[in-house]
C-alpha positions in Angstrom: 86.9 137.5 101.2 85.0 136.2 104.4 82.0 138.3 104.6 80.7 136.5 101.3 81.9 133.2 101.6 79.4 132.1 104.2 82.1 130.1 106.2 81.0 128.4 109.2 77.2 128.8 108.5 75.1 126.9 111.3 78.3 125.3 112.8 79.5 127.7 115.4 78.8 126.3 119.2 78.9 128.2 122.2 79.1 126.8 125.6 75.8 127.3 127.9 73.6 127.0 124.4 72.2 124.0 123.4 71.7 125.0 119.8 73.8 125.5 116.7 74.5 129.3 116.4 73.3 130.8 113.1 76.6 132.5 111.7 74.7 134.9 109.8 77.0 135.0 106.9 75.2 135.2 103.3 75.9 131.7 101.4 77.8 132.5 98.7 76.0 130.5 96.3 73.0 132.9 96.7 72.9 134.3 93.3 71.8 134.1 89.9 72.1 131.0 88.3 71.4 131.9 84.8 74.9 133.8 85.4 77.1 132.4 82.3 80.3 131.4 84.4 82.4 133.0 82.2 84.8 134.6 84.7 87.6 136.3 82.3 86.4 139.7 83.8 86.6 138.9 87.3 90.2 139.0 89.3 90.8 138.6 92.8 91.1 141.7 94.5 90.0 144.2 91.5 86.4 145.7 91.7 84.8 147.6 94.5 84.5 143.9 96.4 88.3 143.4 96.2 87.2 140.2 96.1 86.4 137.2 93.8 83.3 134.8 94.4 83.2 132.6 91.2 79.3 133.4 89.6 79.0 136.5 91.6 79.3 139.8 90.7 81.3 142.4 91.9 78.1 144.5 92.7 76.0 141.5 94.7 79.4 140.8 96.7 79.5 144.7 97.8 75.6 144.3 98.9 76.2 141.0 100.5 79.4 142.4 102.5 77.3 145.4 103.3 74.2 143.5 104.9 76.8 141.3 106.9 78.7 143.9 108.5 75.9 145.9 108.9 74.0 143.4 110.8 77.1 142.8 112.6 77.5 146.5 113.8 73.8 146.1 115.1 74.7 143.1 117.4 77.9 144.9 118.3 76.2 148.4 119.4 73.9 146.0 121.7 76.8 144.7 123.4 78.4 147.8 123.2 75.5 149.0 125.7 75.8 146.2 127.8 79.4 146.8 128.5 78.9 150.8 128.8 75.9 149.8 131.5 78.2 147.3 133.1 81.7 149.1 133.4 82.8 146.1 131.9 86.1 146.6 129.8 86.0 144.7 127.1 89.5 143.6 125.2 89.3 142.0 121.6 92.6 140.0 121.3 93.7 139.6 118.0 96.4 137.9 116.3 97.9 134.9 114.2 98.4 131.2 115.4 101.0 130.8 117.7 101.7 134.5 118.8 101.4 133.3 121.8 98.1 134.8 122.8 97.2 132.2 125.0 100.0 132.0 127.1 100.1 135.8 127.3 96.3 136.1 128.5 97.2 133.2 131.5 99.7 135.1 132.7 98.1 138.1 132.9 95.1 136.3 134.7 97.7 134.7 137.1 99.1 138.1 138.0 95.9 140.4 137.9 93.4 138.1 139.0 93.8 139.0 142.7 93.4 142.9 141.8 90.8 142.7 138.8 87.6 140.8 138.3 88.5 138.8 134.9 86.3 136.7 132.9 87.1 135.3 129.2 85.7 134.7 126.1 87.6 132.1 124.0 87.1 131.7 120.2 88.7 128.8 118.4 87.4 126.9 115.5 87.2 123.4 117.5 88.0 122.5 120.8 87.6 124.1 124.3 91.5 123.7 125.2 92.1 127.3 125.6 88.8 127.7 127.6 90.1 125.0 129.9 92.9 126.6 130.7 91.7 129.4 131.4 89.5 127.8 133.5 92.3 126.2 135.5 93.2 129.8 136.5 90.4 130.0 138.6 88.6 132.4 136.2 85.4 131.9 134.4 85.3 131.4 130.6 83.2 130.6 127.7 84.2 129.2 124.6 82.8 129.4 121.3 83.8 126.8 118.3 83.6 128.2 115.2 83.5 125.3 113.2 84.8 126.7 109.4 84.7 130.1 110.9 87.7 132.1 110.7 86.5 134.9 113.0 84.3 135.8 115.8 81.1 138.5 115.1 79.2 140.3 117.2 76.0 137.7 117.4 78.2 135.2 119.1 79.7 137.4 121.5 76.2 138.5 122.3 75.2 134.9 123.0 78.2 134.1 124.8 77.5 136.9 127.3 74.5 135.6 128.3 75.9 132.3 129.8 78.9 134.3 130.9 77.7 136.9 132.8 80.8 139.2 133.5 80.9 141.1 136.9 80.3 145.1 137.1 83.5 146.8 136.6 85.8 143.6 135.3 88.1 143.3 132.6 86.5 141.1 129.9 89.0 139.6 127.0 87.8 138.2 124.1 90.8 135.8 122.4 89.5 135.9 118.8 89.9 133.1 116.1 93.9 133.2 115.4 93.6 135.4 112.0 95.1 138.4 110.9 92.3 138.7 108.3 88.9 138.6 108.8 88.4 139.9 112.8 89.6 143.7 111.4 86.2 143.6 109.9 84.3 142.3 112.8 83.0 144.8 115.6 82.3 142.7 118.8 81.7 145.8 120.6 84.9 145.9 122.4 86.7 149.1 123.4 90.0 148.4 122.1 91.3 145.5 119.7 94.8 144.6 121.0 96.8 143.0 118.2 99.6 140.4 119.5 102.4 140.2 117.3 105.3 137.3 118.0 109.4 138.5 116.8 109.1 134.9 115.4 106.6 136.1 113.1 108.5 138.5 110.9 108.5 142.3 111.2 106.7 143.2 107.8 103.6 141.5 109.3 101.7 144.9 110.0 102.1 145.7 106.4 101.3 142.7 105.0 98.1 142.6 107.3 97.5 146.4 107.5 93.5 146.3 107.9 94.1 144.1 111.3 96.8 147.0 112.5 95.0 149.7 111.6 92.0 148.4 113.7 94.0 148.1 116.5 94.9 150.4 119.0 97.4 148.8 120.7 100.3 146.3 119.4 102.1 143.9 121.8 105.3 142.7 120.7 105.6 139.3 122.3 108.4 136.5 122.9 111.1 139.3 122.8 112.9 136.9 124.8 114.0 135.4 121.7 115.3 138.3 120.2 119.0 137.0 120.5 118.3 134.2 118.5 116.6 135.8 115.6 116.9 138.2 113.0 113.9 140.2 113.5 114.4 144.2 113.2 112.3 145.4 116.4 112.3 149.2 115.0 111.4 148.6 111.6 108.1 146.5 112.7 107.3 149.3 115.0 107.6 151.6 111.9 105.8 149.5 109.8 103.2 149.3 112.3 102.9 153.1 112.5 102.9 153.4 108.6 99.3 151.5 108.8 98.4 153.6 112.2 100.7 156.4 113.0 98.0 156.2 116.4 99.0 152.8 117.7 101.0 152.0 120.7 103.3 149.4 120.7 104.3 147.7 124.0 107.5 145.0 123.8 107.1 142.3 126.6 107.8 138.5 126.7 104.7 136.5 128.4 107.6 133.7 128.8 109.9 135.6 130.7 107.8 138.3 132.0 109.6 141.1 130.4 107.9 144.1 129.9 104.5 142.6 131.2 104.1 145.5 134.2 103.8 148.1 131.5 100.8 145.8 129.6 99.6 145.5 133.1 99.5 149.5 133.6 97.7 149.8 130.2 95.0 147.7 131.2 94.4 149.0 134.8 94.3 152.9 133.2 92.3 151.6 130.0 89.7 150.2 132.7 89.8 153.4 134.7 88.3 155.3 131.8 85.7 152.8 131.2 84.6 153.5 135.1 84.4 157.0 134.2 80.8 157.5 133.5 80.0 154.4 136.5 81.7 156.0 139.7 79.6 153.7 141.5 80.8 150.6 140.1 84.5 152.0 140.6 84.6 151.3 144.6 83.4 147.5 144.3 85.2 146.5 141.1 
């Protein structure tokens, strides 16, 4: 799995930082070279690591994964302390590619920027296209390019915060790399993961990728304006999501038509108020 593959090591670039970011993944080639590469006993998904890497034992994979996630959690905890101290509501937006995540985000910013202080951390493997789309709305954004990496981690976000400096009492959207697998395992210090699922993707995505939907507090079912043209069972999709996460909240909307967006905005407002409970001094100015 991603946590032991060494993906993107040393290739991440963050706007505002001149150096490459060390991704923090252990390289999968760091193993006992005396191993005889007889893999008859290795099978994908079997063993305690639930993954397979040639030449690496299951116990070694488990140890590497624990080390990586443990270190990530330290960075995430530091980010969370920063967010709490500054009354920042951080939302980690996760989805597969093509879900309409960036379109949803730009419409959200256009509709709320006159009411709330907003900023964005953009995660993509390459290009700054999405960050440029965000900055075109007048909201500040920092781009993280992960290279071969398939998700953001707590260390990357911490560096991005140094450049971004979100306003006290603001809402920070973290648009993760398009991937329904690896971002589920990495805490960024966010208050909530928000999973965005398009009706063009198939209603069984929550049971195909249960870790992501189990980790999310909210699922946004996007592109509902296309439902008349698709064979998509909305209720079955919601049932699947609640099978893996009984407490998940589901909102149906279309970033293109605007249908249902008001409920999403109300959720943001209410959740932000919770983030400000411990900082009443920021509530009036935010």
